[in-house]
N, C-alpha and C positions, 0 to 999 in steps of 0.2 A: 504494500500500500504506500501511497505518497504521503509525505508529511506536509501539512499546510503550515507555512511560515508567514505570519502577519508582521510586517514591519511598519511601525508608526512613524510617519514623517510629515505630519500636517502642520506642525508649529511654525510660526513666523520667526521666532528667535529675536524678539525685540531688543533684548539686552545685548545682542551682538553688535547693535548699531550698524547694520549693513542692509543693503537692498537684496543681497543674495540670500536665498532660502538657507536656513541654518544648516540643514543636512548636507548642503553642497560645499561647505567650507572644508578645506583640505587638511589632511594629516598624512605625512609621508608621501606627498604627491598625489594622493587619491582623495576623493570626497569621502566624508565620514560615511555617507550612505553606501558608497561602493565597498568600503571595508566590511560593513555589516552584511551586504549581499554576498560578498566573497565567502565570509565565514559560514553563512547559511548554505550556500551551494555546495560547499565541500562536504556537507553532511550526506549528500547524494539523495536522489529521488525525492526532490522537494517541489512543492508548488508555491510560488511566491505571490503574496498579496501585499501591495504597497498602498498605504493609506496616506493620501496627500491632501493639502489644503492650500495654504499660502504658497505662491510660486509654483503651483502644480504643473503648469505647462513647461516651465523652465526645468523642473525635475524630470519630466518625461523626455525632454530633448537631451538632457544629460545622460539618462539611462540608455537612450537610443544610440548615443555615440560610443558606448562602451562595447568592447569585444564580447563581454559576457552579458550584454543587455538583451537577454532572450525573452521568453514568454513571461509576462507579468500580468496578474489581474490587478487592475487599478480601482481604487475606491476613493471617493471624495468625502471628506469630512468638513462640512460647512453648515453652521459655525462649528468651532472647536469647543466641545463641551466635556472634555475629559477623556481619559484613556479608555474607559468602558464604552463611551459613546463612539470612540474611534474604531474599536474592534467590532462594534455593532454594524458598522458600514460594510463589513466583509462577510457577514453571515450567509448571505444568499449564494456566495461563491464557494463556501467551505464544503468539503466532502463529508457530509454527516450521514450518508447512507449506511456506512459501516460503523458499528458501535465501537470498534477498536481504534478508530482514527483519532489522531492527536493534532492539536494546534500549538505551535511554538510562537510565542509573542516576543518580538525584538523591537529595538528602538533605533531609529536612524541617526540619533545623536549620541549613541553609545558605541563608539567605533572600534574599541580595542578588545571586544569580546572575542574569545578564541574558539575555534571549532572544537578543540578537545574538551573545553569546558561545557559546550553545548551537548557534546556526546555524553559527558558525565551526567548532565541533567536528564537527558532523554533515556539514559540507561536505567533509571529508576522510575520512569513514567509508564503508565498503562491506562487502560480504559476506566479503571476504578481509582486512580490516584491523581491528585493534583500535586505537581512537582514544582517547587520554587527554587530560585537561585538566590542565596543569601550570602552575607558577608558579616563577620564579626570584626568590629573596628572601634578604636578609641575615639574616632571622630565621626559620629553618626549624624551630625547636623545636616539637615536638608533631605534626609531619606525617611521613608516610612519604616516604622519599627515592627519587628516580628513579635507577636504576642503568643506566649505559650502558656498552657494550663499547668495544673499541679503535676500531671504525669509527663510534662515536658512536650506534650503534643501541641502542634501549632493550631491556634484557634482563630486568629485574625491578624490583619495588618492594619496599623493605624498610621495614617499620614501625619507628618509632623505638625501641620497646621491644626489638626484635630486632636493631637496627643495631649495628655495631661502631663503635669510636671514629672510625675513618677514614671510615666511611659517614656518620656524623653531621655531618661537615664539608661534605657535599654540599649545595649551595644550591638545586637544583631539587627541588621538592616535588610530591607527588601531591595533587590536590584531592579524589580519590575519585570525581569525576564522569567517566564514560566512556561511549562508544558501542561496543557489542559486537555482532558477528554472532550472531543468535539461535540458530542451529543449533549453533555452536561453544560458546556460553555454556552451553546446557543440558548439553552433554557435559562441559565443564570443571567445572561445578559439582558433578557427580557424582564428580569426582576430587580435589576439595580435601580436605586433611587439616588437623588441628588441632595439629600439632607445633610449637608456638610458646610464647612466654612467657605468653600469656593463655589458652592452651588453647581458642582460638576458630578459626572457619573464616573466613579472610580472603578477601574478594573479590579483593584485589590479587594473590593467588597465581596468578590466571589469566594474569597478564602473563608470568611465567616459563614457564607452559605454552605460551602463544602463541609465545614465543621458541624453545622447543625444537622446535616444529612449523614453524618458519620462517614463521609468520604475521606479516605486516607489522604493525609497531607504530609508530604516529605520535603526536606530541604537538602539541596546540594550546596554545601558550604565551600566557598573559595577563599584564598588568602590574598590574592592580588586585587586590591581595591581599584586599580586603574582599569581593570577589565570592565567594571560596571560604572565607571565614571561617565556621567553625561556632560554635555557641553552647553552652558548657557551664556558664558562670557568668553571674550577673547583670551582672558588670562587662563581659563581652563583649557581652551584650545591649545595655547602655548605650552601648558604643563603636559598635556597628553602628547603633543608633538615631541617634546624632549624625552618623555618616557619611551615613546615608540622608537626614537632614534637610539637611545641607550640600549634597548633590547637588541636592535640590529647590530650595534657596535659590539655587544657581548658575543653575538654569533661570530662576528669577524675575528675577534680576539681568540675565541675558542678554535677557529679554523687556522690560527697561526699567523694572521695578518699583523704587521707592525703598523700601529697608528701613532703618529707623532703627537696628536692630541685627540683622544677619543671624543671629547666634547665638541670638536669642530669638524665633524664629518656628517653629511646629510645623505641619506639613502631614500630616494623617492621612487621606489620600484623594487626590482629584484636584482641583487648583486651576487654573482657566482665568482668565487675566487679559487686560484690554485695555491701552491705552496710558496712561501717566502715572498709574498706580496708586501710592498711598502706603500703607505698612503700618507701624504703630508696634510697639512691643515687646510681647512676650507674647501675640501674636495666635495663635489656634488655628483651623485649618480642618479640618473633618471631612466625610467623604462627598464628594459632587461639588458643588463651589462654583464659581460664575462671578462674577467682578468685572468690571464694565464699565469703559469709559474714564473716567479721572479719579476713580475711587472712592477715598475716603480711609477707612482703617480705623484707629481709635484704639487706644490701649493696652488690653491685657487684654480684648480682644474675642474671643468664640467664635462662629464661623459654621459651621453644619452644613447640608449639603444644601440650599443656597439660591442664588438668583440675585439679584444686586445690580445695579441699572441704572446707566447713565452718570451721573456727577456726584453720586452719593449719598454721604453722609457718615455713618459709623457711629462715634459718639462713645464714649469709654472706658467699659469695664465692661459693655457691652451683650452680650446673648446672642440669637442669631438661629438658629432651628431650623426648617427646612422653609418658609422664607418666599420669596415672590416680590415683590421690591422694585423699584418703578419708578424713573424718573429724578428726580434732584435731590431725593431724599428725605433727611430728617434723622432719625436714630434715636439716642436716648440723650441724655445718659449714663445708664447703668444701666437700660436698657430691656430687656424680654424679649419677643421675637417667637416665638410658638410655631407648631407645624405648622398649615397651612391658612390662614395669613395672606397676604393680597394687599394690598400698599400701592401705590396708583396714584401717578402723578407728583406731585411737590411736596407730598407728605404730610409732616407732622411728628409724630413720636412721641417725647415727651420723657422726662425722668427718672422712673424708677419707674412706667412705664406697661407693662402687660402686655396682649398680644393673643393670641387663639387662634381659629382657624377664622373669621376676620373679613376681610371685603372692605371696604377703606376708600378712598373715592373721592378724586379729584384735589383737591389743595389743602386737604383736611381736616386737622385737628390735634387731638391730645390731648397737651397740653404737659407734664402732670405728674400723677402719683398717680392713675391711672385703670386700670380693667379693662374690656376690650372682648372678649367671647367670643360665638361663634355669632351674629354680627351682620353686617349689610350696611349701609354708610353711603354716602350720595351725596356730591356735591361740596361743598366749603367748609363742612363741618360743624365745629363747635367743641365739644369735650368738655372740660368744666371740671374743675378739680382735685378729686380725691376722688370723681368720678362713676364708677359701675360699672354694668355690665349683669349683672343677676341672672338667669343663663340656666339654672340647674340646680335642679330641685325635689327633689333627693335620689334620683330614679330616672331621669328623662329630661332631655335637653337641649332647650331651646326657643330659637327664633330671634327676634331683634329686627331690625326694619327701620327705618332712619332715612333720610329723604329728603335733598334738597340744601338748603343754607343753613339748617340746623337749629342752634340754640344750646342746649346742655345745660348748665345752671348747675352750679356747684360743689356737691359733696356730694349729688348726686342719685342715685337708684336707679331703674333701668328694669327692671321685673319682666316678664320674657318669658313668653309671647309677647306682643309689643306692637309697634305701628307708629306712628312719628312721621312725619307727612307733611311735604312741603316747607314751609320757612319757619316752622316751629314754634319756640317758645321755651319752655324748661323752666326755671321759677324755681328758684333755688338752694335746696338742701335738700329737694327734692320727692321723693316716692315715686310713680312713675308705673306703674300697672298696667292702664290702659285706653288705647286708641288715641287719638291726638291729631290732629284734622283740620288741614288746611293753614291757615297764617296764624293759628293760635291760640296764646295763652299758656296754659300749663298750670301750675297751682299745686297741689301735692299735699302740703300741710303740715298737721300738727295745729294746732289753735288755741292760741296762746301764752297762758300765764297767768303773771302776776307775783305772787308770794306775799310780802307785806310782813312784816318782822320775822323772817324765817327765819334760823336760826342753824346754822352748820356742826356736824356731829357731832363729839363729843369722844372721843378715844381712851381706852378704859377700861383 
């Protein structure tokens, strides 16, 4: 059977002071909502129900843009009258035909919940049991308290606004995440009332209903409070971001990576590393990045959706986006590698060199101040300082082909489409707009004139 997962994401998030729906604010490069969806989908065989309200169309567009933005049942909560009211909006879509079906309730602004924790919660859930995720903490402020009877059985959850002074001293808190028998949930939702300080319909009221019916209530207790921390303020968002990053850093350190300062590395996606990797300060990794054995990443480097081969060195200030980098390659400092770039083994891309949609052969180098776009270079090519490939005519892109052992002199312009065959030499300062046969020297300069007695202009 499929597990119904209801994710509540209707709130505006007024205290975030932003026009962006709260659940779309990012942690680790992904929206909070995306983190929650990922955790749910890893459970397998799930049916997702997303309850939206403020910024609903924006949320739909965001989900549609994701690679995992598959089939979702959308429910609108308008106006927002509490968590119980929110879940009520999904009841017509829940699979209640089978009495053994369960509903898992999650929150779009609780982004660090782990799949393994949800598996623990579901492991003790069944058609006759209400399963809650709770936390024992010395700082329970802001959370509903778990009320237990004389036999230590859970009898109710009291929201903080409705709690007595004595109840506020309770240290076991409700995360809001729960697994509920579907048939019972649908019935209980119809019985919830709003006689409370907020005038809202609390989902937590079903706990007392379950207790009155002698429905078994169990708690899966966790130790990491960050897993159930919701976000209402930017300060909380920043706190969860740092916790998320430090968890990623711990994984890197356990894998043997040398980090010059663990507090100054940001991972905004998935980072796979080999052995003996070194990462300097302020490095940012986005998307899916692979660093091979012995890779060295300098300070202030950004790498996005790229593969870096063994022994390669990325010098400070470089930006690599969508690159496939071979072994023992040197990049930077301050180089820009754009999508479609393939650098074969032993290539050198120096300071202030930019590449895009370029395949650069083994042992070739562009040491400084060059642009290589829509080009394919053979082995052992030298691109001089200031040389560029002029690949765009204002409407279309054109390709440049450069053979092996070609030397392109400084300050040359290669006007695509053009082909330089093996062993050609381009004189410095040349503009090349015709093919150059193998073993030729090409000189494309205007004739120099020296004008005697010329005087500099005088400022008027």
